[in-house]
Structures are given as C-alpha cells and as structure tokens.
N, C-alpha and C positions, 0 to 999 in steps of 0.2 A: 486916132487909129488904134484898134484893138488887134493884137497879134497873139497867136498861141501855137503850140506844137504838141502833138500826141504821137505815141507809138503803139503799135499793135502787131500781132502776128497773123499771117494768113495760114489757113489750114493746109497741111500737105496735099499737093495735087490740085489746089484751088486757085493758084496765082493767075493762070491764063483766063479763067472765068472772071476773076476779080478785075483784071485789066479790061476784058471785053465789056463787062458791066459798066465800067467808067467810060470806055470809048463810045458806048451806046447809052450814055446817061439819060435816064428818063426825063422827058421834056419838063415835067412838073418840078422835078428836083433842080434842074438847070435854071428854070425860071425863078424859083424861090431864092436860089443863091444869087443870081444876077439882080433880082429886084431888091435885095438887101445889101448889095454892094460887096459881096463876098468874093475873095480871090483865094485860091488854095493850090497847093502842090503836094503830091504824095510821092514819096521816093521809096524804093525797094532795095533791100540788101539782105541776102541769105534768109528769106522768109520773114524778115522784119519789115514793117511798113512804118514810115515816118511821115506824118502829115504836118504841114505848116499852112496856116490860114491867117488872113487878115480881113478885118471888117471895120466899118466905120465905128461901131461900138460893140460891146459884149452883148447888149440887148439885140442888136441887129443880127448877130450870129445866132443867138438863141431863137429869135423869131423865124429865121430862115429854116429852122429844123422843126417847126410846128406843123401840125396837120396830119391827116390820114396818110397821104402819099409818103411823107417823111417817115412815119412809123412803118409803113410797108417796106420802104427802102432799107431801113435799119434792120428789120427782120430778115430781109434778103441778105444783107451784108453779114448777119450773124451765121448764115449757112456757110459762109466762105472764110470767116475769121474765127480764131480761137475764142471760146466762150467760157463763162463761169457755169456753175451748177444750175443757175436759173436760165441759161440760154442767152445771156447778154454778152455782147462782144467785150472782151477784156481790153480796156484802153488805159494807158498810162499817160498822164499829163507830163510834159517835159518842162523842166525848170530852165529858164533862160540863163545861159552862162555868159553871154556877151550880147549887147545890143548897141547898135551904132546907126547913125543917120536917121532915116525915117522911123526906125524901130526903137530908138532911144527915147525914154520917157522925158517929157519936158522938165519934170522935177525928179532929180535923182532919188529923192526920198520915196518915190512911188515905184521904184524898181521892184519887180516881182521877186 
C-alpha cells in the first residue's frame, strides 16, 4: 500500500465551491480514482486543506491523475486554491511523523 499526505490552502471565499465540486465530483475523475484503487480523505481547518490518500502503489496514484480530464480538474482546482506565479496549486507534501498498522512499512528502513 502507498500512502501520502499533502496540505494546501483554499482561496478566501472559495471553500463552499471547493466542497460542492467534490460533492459533485466529475464522473471521469471518480472512475479514474476507483479504477486505480485510490481512497482519499480531505480535511479542512481554518482555510488549510489536508489530504490523505492511499493507493495500491505510487504508480497507481500517478496513473489515476493522467489524461485530459485530470488536467482539466487540476486547472479548475487551481481557481479555488492558492497558486504560485505560474498558476499551479501550491501543494506541500507532508512527512509522516507516525505510522502504525496498515500504514507501517514492512521494513522500518523504508520509513519515509
């Protein structure tokens, strides 16, 4: 199992639309995630969004984000999230501080 976390900020006044977009997730995006065995949760706290996702492999996660619809979705999300000077969503990878159970690596030496 591959697991990762990211954090990003929603633009002021855009949280409701962000939630609505995910409540009405485009069928092509939902299908790509499901077809690749992706599960995810996104949490919100004071404008900060925290994403946690699991996938069978890192490649499965990467493949689930391929294609034109995925690019369109990411461009749409960039209208709702804080972006850099090039218009890309500013995303910060989170370092695991504690892993247990299904999330613990089989080999402690492979801990991220």
